[in-house]
C-alpha positions as CSV (number, residue, x, y, z in Angstrom):
1,X,32.8,-7.1,1.9
2,X,29.1,-5.8,2.1
3,X,27.3,-5.5,5.3
4,X,24.5,-7.7,3.5
5,X,24.2,-9.7,0.5
6,X,20.8,-8.3,-0.3
7,X,18.8,-5.3,1.2
8,X,15.2,-5.1,1.0
9,X,13.4,-1.8,1.6
10,X,9.5,-2.4,2.6
11,X,8.2,-5.1,4.9
12,X,5.0,-6.0,3.2
13,X,4.1,-9.2,1.2
14,X,6.5,-8.5,-1.7
15,X,9.6,-7.5,0.5
16,X,8.8,-10.3,3.2
17,X,8.4,-13.1,0.3
18,X,11.8,-11.8,-1.3
19,X,13.5,-12.1,2.2
20,X,12.3,-15.5,2.6
21,X,13.5,-16.9,-0.8
22,X,16.8,-15.1,-0.3
23,X,17.5,-16.5,3.2
24,X,16.5,-19.9,2.3
25,X,18.8,-19.9,-0.4
26,X,21.6,-18.9,2.5
27,X,22.1,-14.9,1.7
28,X,22.5,-12.6,4.3
29,X,19.4,-10.3,3.8
30,X,18.5,-7.0,5.7
31,X,14.8,-5.9,5.7
32,X,13.9,-2.1,6.5
33,X,10.5,-1.2,7.3
34,X,9.5,2.3,8.5
35,X,6.4,1.7,9.9
36,X,5.3,-2.1,10.9
37,X,6.1,-5.3,9.4
38,X,3.2,-6.6,7.3
39,X,2.7,-3.7,5.2
40,X,-1.2,-2.6,4.5
41,X,-2.2,-6.3,4.9
42,X,-2.5,-5.2,8.4
43,X,-5.2,-3.0,7.6
44,X,-7.4,-5.3,5.4
45,X,-10.1,-6.7,7.3
46,X,-10.8,-9.7,5.0
47,X,-9.3,-11.0,1.9
48,X,-11.3,-13.6,-0.1
49,X,-8.9,-14.1,-3.3
50,X,-5.6,-15.1,-1.9
51,X,-5.2,-18.7,-2.9
52,X,-5.1,-21.6,-0.2
53,X,-8.0,-19.7,1.8
54,X,-11.2,-21.2,0.6
55,X,-13.2,-19.3,3.3
56,X,-10.8,-16.2,3.0
57,X,-8.2,-14.7,5.7
58,X,-8.1,-11.7,7.9
59,X,-5.4,-9.4,6.9
60,X,-3.5,-9.1,10.1
61,X,-3.5,-12.9,10.4
62,X,-1.7,-13.3,6.9
63,X,0.7,-10.6,7.6
64,X,1.6,-12.1,11.2
65,X,2.0,-15.3,9.6
66,X,4.3,-14.0,6.7
67,X,6.5,-11.7,9.1
68,X,7.0,-15.1,11.3
69,X,8.0,-17.0,8.5
70,X,10.4,-14.5,7.5
71,X,12.0,-14.4,10.9
72,X,12.2,-18.1,11.2
73,X,14.2,-18.3,7.9
74,X,16.4,-15.7,9.2
75,X,15.5,-12.5,7.7
76,X,17.0,-9.6,9.9
77,X,14.2,-6.9,10.2
78,X,14.8,-3.5,11.7
79,X,12.3,-0.5,12.0
80,X,14.0,2.3,10.0
81,X,13.2,4.9,7.6
82,X,15.5,4.7,4.3
83,X,16.5,8.3,3.1
84,X,18.5,7.5,0.4
85,X,19.4,4.4,-1.9
86,X,22.7,4.9,-4.0
87,X,24.3,2.8,-6.6
88,X,28.1,2.5,-7.1
89,X,30.2,0.3,-9.4
90,X,31.2,-2.0,-6.4
91,X,28.2,-1.8,-4.3
92,X,24.7,-0.4,-3.2
93,X,24.4,1.9,-0.5
94,X,21.2,2.5,1.7
95,X,21.4,5.4,4.3
96,X,18.6,5.7,7.0
97,X,17.0,8.7,8.2
98,X,18.7,8.1,11.7
99,X,22.1,8.2,10.2
100,X,22.9,4.6,9.8
101,X,24.2,3.1,6.6
102,X,24.7,-0.3,5.0
103,X,26.1,-1.7,1.6
104,X,25.1,-4.6,0.0
105,X,25.2,-6.5,-3.2
106,X,21.6,-6.1,-4.4
107,X,18.7,-3.9,-3.4
108,X,15.0,-4.6,-3.6
109,X,12.6,-1.8,-3.5
110,X,9.2,-3.0,-1.9
111,X,7.9,0.1,-0.4
112,X,4.6,0.0,-2.0
113,X,2.1,2.7,-2.3
114,X,0.1,5.1,0.0
115,X,-3.6,6.2,-0.7
116,X,-3.7,9.5,-2.8
117,X,-5.4,12.5,-1.4
118,X,-8.4,14.3,-2.7
119,X,-6.7,17.7,-2.6
120,X,-9.7,19.7,-1.5
121,X,-9.9,22.3,1.3
122,X,-10.5,20.9,4.7
123,X,-8.3,17.6,4.0
124,X,-5.3,18.3,5.8
125,X,-6.9,20.7,8.6
126,X,-9.1,17.7,9.9
127,X,-6.7,14.6,9.2
128,X,-7.1,12.7,12.4
129,X,-10.2,14.7,13.3
130,X,-12.7,12.7,11.3
131,X,-10.6,12.1,8.4
132,X,-9.5,8.6,8.5
133,X,-7.2,6.2,6.4
134,X,-8.0,2.8,7.6
135,X,-11.7,1.2,8.3
136,X,-10.3,-1.5,10.3
137,X,-7.9,0.8,12.6
138,X,-10.4,3.8,12.9
139,X,-14.1,2.5,12.1
140,X,-15.0,1.9,15.9
141,X,-14.7,5.5,16.6
142,X,-17.7,6.0,14.1
143,X,-20.1,3.5,15.5
144,X,-23.7,4.9,15.1
145,X,-22.3,7.7,13.1
146,X,-22.6,8.7,9.2
147,X,-19.4,8.3,7.6
148,X,-18.2,9.4,3.9
149,X,-16.2,6.9,1.8
150,X,-14.8,8.7,-1.3
151,X,-13.7,6.2,-4.0
152,X,-15.6,3.4,-5.9
153,X,-12.9,1.1,-6.7
154,X,-12.3,-2.2,-4.9
155,X,-10.4,-0.5,-2.0
156,X,-13.3,2.1,-1.3
157,X,-16.2,-0.2,-1.6
158,X,-14.5,-2.7,0.8
159,X,-14.0,-0.1,3.3
160,X,-17.7,1.2,2.7
161,X,-18.8,-2.4,3.5
162,X,-16.7,-2.9,6.7
163,X,-17.8,0.6,7.9
164,X,-21.7,-0.2,7.3
165,X,-21.4,-2.8,10.1
166,X,-20.6,-0.1,12.6
167,X,-21.9,3.3,11.3
168,X,-25.5,4.3,10.8
169,X,-24.9,5.2,7.2
170,X,-22.2,5.2,4.8
171,X,-22.2,7.5,1.9
172,X,-20.2,6.1,-0.8
173,X,-19.0,8.9,-3.1
174,X,-17.5,7.9,-6.8
175,X,-16.5,10.7,-9.3
176,X,-17.2,8.4,-12.2
177,X,-20.7,7.5,-13.3
178,X,-20.5,3.9,-12.0
179,X,-18.7,2.1,-9.4
180,X,-15.4,0.6,-10.5
181,X,-15.1,-2.2,-8.1
182,X,-15.2,-6.0,-9.1
183,X,-18.8,-7.0,-9.8
184,X,-19.0,-9.4,-6.6
185,X,-18.1,-6.5,-4.2
186,X,-20.4,-4.0,-6.1
187,X,-23.4,-6.6,-5.7
188,X,-22.8,-6.5,-1.7
189,X,-22.5,-2.7,-1.8
190,X,-25.8,-2.3,-3.8
191,X,-27.6,-4.9,-1.5
192,X,-26.3,-3.3,2.1
193,X,-29.2,-0.8,3.0
194,X,-26.9,1.3,4.9
195,X,-24.8,1.9,2.1
196,X,-26.0,5.4,0.0
197,X,-24.4,5.6,-3.6
198,X,-23.6,8.9,-5.1
199,X,-21.9,8.3,-8.2
200,X,-21.1,11.1,-10.8
201,X,-20.4,13.1,-7.8
202,X,-17.1,15.1,-6.7
203,X,-16.1,16.3,-2.9
204,X,-15.4,19.9,-3.3
205,X,-14.5,20.7,0.2
206,X,-14.6,18.9,3.9
207,X,-16.6,21.3,6.4
208,X,-16.1,21.5,10.3
209,X,-15.2,23.3,13.3
210,X,-12.9,21.2,15.5
211,X,-14.0,17.8,13.8
212,X,-15.5,17.1,10.4
213,X,-18.9,18.0,10.3
214,X,-19.8,17.8,6.5
215,X,-18.8,17.3,2.9
216,X,-19.5,19.5,0.2
217,X,-20.2,17.7,-3.1
218,X,-21.1,18.6,-6.6
219,X,-23.3,16.7,-8.9
220,X,-23.1,15.7,-12.5
221,X,-25.1,19.0,-13.3
222,X,-22.9,21.3,-11.3
223,X,-25.2,21.7,-8.4
224,X,-23.6,21.6,-5.0
225,X,-24.9,20.6,-1.4
226,X,-23.5,19.7,1.9
227,X,-23.9,16.3,3.2
228,X,-23.8,16.3,7.4
229,X,-21.2,13.2,8.0
230,X,-19.1,12.6,11.1
231,X,-16.1,11.1,9.4
232,X,-14.5,10.7,5.7
233,X,-12.4,7.8,4.5
234,X,-10.5,8.4,1.0
235,X,-9.6,5.7,-1.3
236,X,-9.4,7.3,-4.8
237,X,-6.1,6.0,-6.0
238,X,-2.6,5.2,-4.9
239,X,0.7,7.1,-5.1
240,X,4.2,5.0,-4.8
241,X,6.4,5.4,-1.9
242,X,9.4,6.1,-4.1
243,X,10.9,9.3,-2.2
244,X,14.2,7.5,-1.2
245,X,14.6,6.4,-4.7
246,X,13.7,9.4,-6.7
247,X,17.4,10.6,-7.3
248,X,18.6,6.8,-8.1
249,X,15.9,5.1,-10.4
250,X,13.7,6.3,-13.5
251,X,10.4,6.7,-12.8
252,X,7.2,6.4,-15.1
253,X,4.9,9.5,-15.5
254,X,3.0,8.5,-12.5
255,X,6.2,7.9,-10.5
256,X,6.4,4.2,-10.3
257,X,9.7,2.3,-11.0
258,X,10.3,1.3,-14.4
259,X,11.3,-2.4,-14.5
260,X,12.4,-5.1,-17.1
261,X,13.2,-8.9,-16.9
262,X,13.4,-10.2,-13.5
263,X,11.9,-6.8,-12.2
264,X,15.1,-5.4,-12.3
265,X,15.2,-1.5,-12.4
266,X,17.1,0.6,-15.4
267,X,19.9,0.7,-12.7
268,X,21.6,-2.8,-12.5
269,X,21.1,-4.7,-9.4
270,X,18.4,-2.7,-8.0
271,X,15.0,-4.3,-8.4
272,X,11.3,-3.2,-7.5
273,X,8.6,-5.6,-6.4
274,X,4.7,-5.0,-5.6
275,X,3.0,-1.7,-5.8
276,X,5.8,0.2,-6.3
277,X,6.5,-0.9,-9.7
278,X,5.2,0.3,-12.8
279,X,2.1,-2.0,-14.0
280,X,1.5,-3.5,-10.7
281,X,-1.9,-4.9,-10.4
282,X,-1.7,-4.1,-6.6
283,X,-3.0,-7.4,-5.4
284,X,-1.7,-9.4,-2.4
285,X,-1.1,-12.1,-4.7
286,X,0.9,-10.3,-7.2
287,X,2.9,-8.8,-4.8
288,X,3.9,-12.2,-3.3
289,X,4.8,-13.2,-6.9
290,X,6.6,-10.0,-7.3
291,X,8.7,-10.9,-4.4
292,X,9.5,-14.4,-5.7
293,X,10.7,-13.0,-9.2
294,X,12.8,-10.5,-7.9
295,X,14.4,-12.7,-5.2
296,X,15.2,-15.2,-7.8
297,X,16.6,-12.6,-10.2
298,X,18.6,-11.1,-7.3
299,X,19.9,-14.5,-6.4
300,X,21.1,-15.0,-10.0
301,X,22.9,-11.6,-10.0
302,X,24.8,-12.4,-6.7
303,X,25.9,-15.8,-8.3
304,X,27.3,-14.0,-11.2
305,X,29.1,-11.6,-9.2
306,X,30.6,-14.2,-7.2
307,X,31.6,-15.9,-10.5
308,X,33.3,-12.7,-11.7
């Protein structure tokens, strides 16, 4: 007999939703999360496009509600980093970095994604010494200072708008010729007098002594200049958190899990939901939808296994 009917790897909106659906259906579910339950929701200041909240909802508040609901329905949640996931003819096996291992009938991969690095000199050297990953978490340290935000998509512009409340100035740097964020967010950024836009511009290095002091940028004409800044926040895309699945699941050219009907991967009885799967729009609402689809498909698979 398996240790659990289903093991969910990842405690963000997709994983929590899958857990809620499966435990409500009477299955024994273990959810493993290496950092904190709620995922990246906990780092989002305000969400305006999640249905049911006419005035919007704070990311940490929504995350807390999801975690509480999962706990109330009986999802067993553990903080643990998953090292490997293996698929055998009779079961799936999940091994954690601490040496603990578990068997189950189905696995749902919901480990999400992480911010992509710029890959420029100084980025690693000044990590946590001026380079930050979350405005909501670390923005307070830059009150009255100058911060550069790299990335003109929804995530980058949203972070810039939050930082503009605290910093004396925010320099929003986008490599494309214009911002790529949704129009409503762009309008807010353009109307904010504390945000300076630098489109068609690339960061070439991050400069400093004991902490960040400037970013060196290159303009569309090839000219370079150094902009004095106290901090740098990077949001130039995402990479999937697929390390524990690389040897088990087929991935696409960008490293995301390939899925078919019911979000089942090419390996039977392993599903992928949320930002980790190929084609995800990377929205909270779509992650919740993915968790629902994967859980229902997993439930059907478990029912068929019992019938056999």
